[in-house]
Phi, psi and omega in degrees: 000133182283136181259133179257142182247153176279163177291161179293161183299329182299332179292331176294319177296319178297319178298317178294324177296321178294321177296318177299318177299319178296320179296317178297318178302314181294320180292321182284318184248043185298326180294320179295318181292314179296318181296326180285314186273326182227070185295336181292341179283336184245027182300322183277350182268132177274096184235131178274101184287340182291337184297313183240040184289345180283338185295309180299324178295318177295318178299315181295329178279319187283321185297311176297327178296316179296316179298319180294319178298318180291315183293328185261012179250155181287163170277169181301314174241109185254101180247186183297324179298317180291320178296318178294320177297319178300316180293319180296314180294320179298315178297318178296320181292325177296316179296315179297320180296314179297318178296317180296319178296318178297313180295320179299313180295319178296319179296320179294322178297317180291318182293334180295335178282335187252339185236161179285162178299329178294317178294321178296321176296322178295316178297318178297319180296322179286321185282334187303314180296336182268347183240006180280170181294327178296320178297319180288333172295319176295319177298319179301313180297316180298311181293323178295312181294322177294321178296317177296318179298316179296315179296318179295323178293317178296321179292325179289330176289326180291328180282000000 
């Protein structure tokens, strides 16, 4: 059986640098990003979206790339405890993702009976960034880092 290895730790630093770049992009060109993803929020604003139309596309490309680099790279010291934590968090995130997709589809079926298609589209537009695969990659990184932080804190108390 072929064994796959994670990326070196330096790739994690590159991923975090890309996330910082994405945050700066969003902060500097926030109107362009909001207008692209949530145009209903800026309906009353006269904004020329063509000026900075490249920003949302760059953001959509860079953020998943950064998450993938972070998720697929080793920690500075990668031992069995960290590998086991990685597997546990990954398994939990897969279960949560499947559950969230199921609940989302069930909610849309129920909401179609009570709301108009425009309202349903608005709800879908708002929910999509939080339920997409990129979001779950971010959740995985967040839960993994929080689990490591919690374990390291518990280990430091034992010493």
